[in-house]
N, C-alpha and C positions, 0 to 999 in steps of 0.2 A: 634343614636346608632345602630339601626337596619340595616341601610345602611352600616355603618362601618363593622358590623359583616358579612353582606352579601359579601362585597368586599373582606374582609380577607379570607373568606371561598372559594370564587371563585379563588383568586390568589393561595391559597394552593392547590386547586384541579388541577391546571395546572401542578403541579410537581408530578411525580410518584417516589416513593421511594422503592427500593427493597434491601433486605438483601442477599448478596452473601457470599461466603466462607471466612473464616478467619476474620470475623468481618467487611468486606468491605460493605459499603452502596453505591448502584448505584442509581443515581438520574437522571431520564429522564426529562430534562427541556423543557419548551415550546419554547425555542430559536431554530432556525434552521440554518443549513449551507445554505447560500444564494442560492436560485434557485434549491437546491437539494431535498428539502422536508424531508431531514434527520434531526431528532432532535438531539440536542447536549446533550451528556451523560457525567456526571461528577461522579467521584468516590471519596468517602471519605474513606481513609485507616488509621487505628490506628497505631501509631508509639510509640516508647519508650517515647518520649518527646512531645506528642501531636498528631496531625493528618496531613496526607498528602492529599491534595485535588488536583486531576488531571483529564485530559480528555483521559488518556490512549493512547495518541498519535494519536487519531482518526482524529483530524483536519488536520494533515499533510498527513495521509493516504487518507482521503477523497479528499483532494486537489490533490494528485497525481493521484487518480482514475478519477478526473475530468479534467485531462490533465493540472493540474497546476504545479507550480514550487516553492517549498519552499526554493530553493537555490538562488532565485532572489536577487539582491543587495537590493532592496527596502524592501523585507521580512526580510532578515538578519539584516538590519539596525534597523528595527522596533523591532525585537527580542532583539537585543542588548540594545536598549533603553527602553524596557518594564519594567525592574525592577526599573527604575528611578521614575516611577509614579504608579506602581502597585505591589501588593504583589506576582504577578505571574512572573515566569521565565521559560525558556525552558532549559531542561537538554540535555545531549549529545545524547539522543535517540529521540529528537524532541517531548518530552512530555511536555506539559504546566502544571506547578505544583505550588502550593502554600503551605506553611507550617503554620498550625494554632497551636500555643502553647496552646490555650484555646478554648474549644469547642463552646464558645460563638461567636467566630469569623467564625465558619463553615458556616452558612447561607450566610453571606456577601461574603465569599471567593468562595463559589459555584457560585455566580453571576459573580465574577471577572474572574474565570477560564472560565466559559461559554462565557463571553464577549471576553476574549482573543482568544478562540478557533474560535469564529465567525469572529474576525478580521483577524486572521492568514489565515483562509480559503479564505476570501474575497480578501486579498492582494495576495495570491499565485495563485488564479485563474483569477485575472484581466487579460484580454486578452492582450497579448503582440504580436507584429509582429513576426511571426515564419518563420524561414528559412526552405526551403524544405530540407528534410534530405535524403541522399542517402544510409542510413543504409540498407534497404532491398535489394537494388541493390548489395551492397557490400557483404551481406550475401549469396545471390544467386551466386555471382562470387566465393566466397570461397567454397561453396558446389560443384559447378561444377568442380573446380580445384582439390578438394579432391577426388571426384568420379572418375574423369579421371585418377588420380594418381594411384588409387588402382584397377581400372578396373570394378567398379560396375555401373549398371544403376541407374538412379535417376529420380524422378518426382517432378514437381512443382505444388503447389496449389492442393494437393492430399486430396481427401476425404478419411477419415480413416474408417476401417472396425470395428468400435465400435459404441455403442449406443451414441446418442447425436448429430449426424450430424456434428462432429468436422472435420476441415481441418487442414493439416499441410502445412507450407510454402514449405517444401521440404521433400522428403523421399528418402533415399539412400537404395536400395534394396540389402543389405548385408544379410547373414544368419539370423542375428537379425536386422530387419529393423531399420535404424537410422532415427528418426522423429525429424526434425529440426523446431523449432518454433522461428521466428524472433519477439521478443517482444519489440515494440517501446513504450509500455505503460503498466501500471499495469493490465489492463483488460486482455490483450493478455497473460500476464505471468500467471494469474490465470487460463486461459484456458489451458496452458501447464500443470499446476498441475492437472487439471481435466482429461486431456488426459492420463497422467501418471497413475492416479488412475483407470481409466477405463480399461487400458491395464492390470493392475494387477488384477482387479476384474474379468475380463473375461479370465484371464490366457492366454493372447496372447503374443507372442514374439514381443518386441519392446523396444527401448531405446530412451527416450525423452531427447533431447538436446536443451535447451532454451538459446537463445542469446539475451541479453538486449543491448540497444544502450548505456546505461550508468546506473550505480547504481542510479544516481540522477533521472533518468527518471521514475523509479519505486519505489524509496525510498529504503534506506539502509536496513530497517527491513524486507521489503518484499523480497528484493534480497536474503538476508541471509536465510529467511524462505523457499524460493523456492528450495534451494539446498536439502532440506529434502523431498520435494514433486515432484521432477522431477529426471531423471537419473542424470542430471548435468545442472546447470545454470551458465553461465559465462558472463562477461562483454565483449562485442565484440571488438576484434582486428583481422583484416583480416588475417594476417600471422599466428598468434597463433590459430585462429579458424580453418583454413584449416588444420593445423598440428594436431590439436586435433581431427578432424573428421577422418583423415586418421589413426591415432593411435587407435581410437575407433573401427573401423570397420575391422582392419587388423587381 
């Protein structure tokens, strides 16, 4: 009996439970996203007819940050088949979620959601043969064409005059400098947001234009968020991007 009690206490101690706003319970589990060291966090949210248990979309977010791809055929097939053998399913925002009509189901469903989050991350970050992308080359060509069209000088790989030792992929030296960030992944897009914030905090003129290779490369939620924290964030198209630059600095 003593050993049983000790094991039960040890297992319970592995989980951290925090009360957030609106009755949400945030559970930090001992499970981790493979190779990242980040622990899987599950949230329990009260609903009208029970409880929603979800991972807040973090498995897809972390996978994108680790240069994974949740749009891979193998990942999408696994997501489609998940509800056949689990109470967990993915919604339109890539959030893994289970519904518990009875609070007695919550502990088991916390495990099932955490398990699904771990599997999604592992599948999305499994190393696939990658084709070399010419995305940054095309961005550079579009910037050069736009700068020549409007007659402004421009620089490449420019260290910015703000705190943090940030660099822009390109800067067009118009009256309000146009700072171009070629974001091939989510980390570079986050840097674009930080650059935008620094320019605002230091009250310096500058317009941050972030171009992503595709929404899929950074995740739809992060792409949509970035438009609130940069001057503008767009999915790259060579012709449209060059036209956008020209119109922005004229």
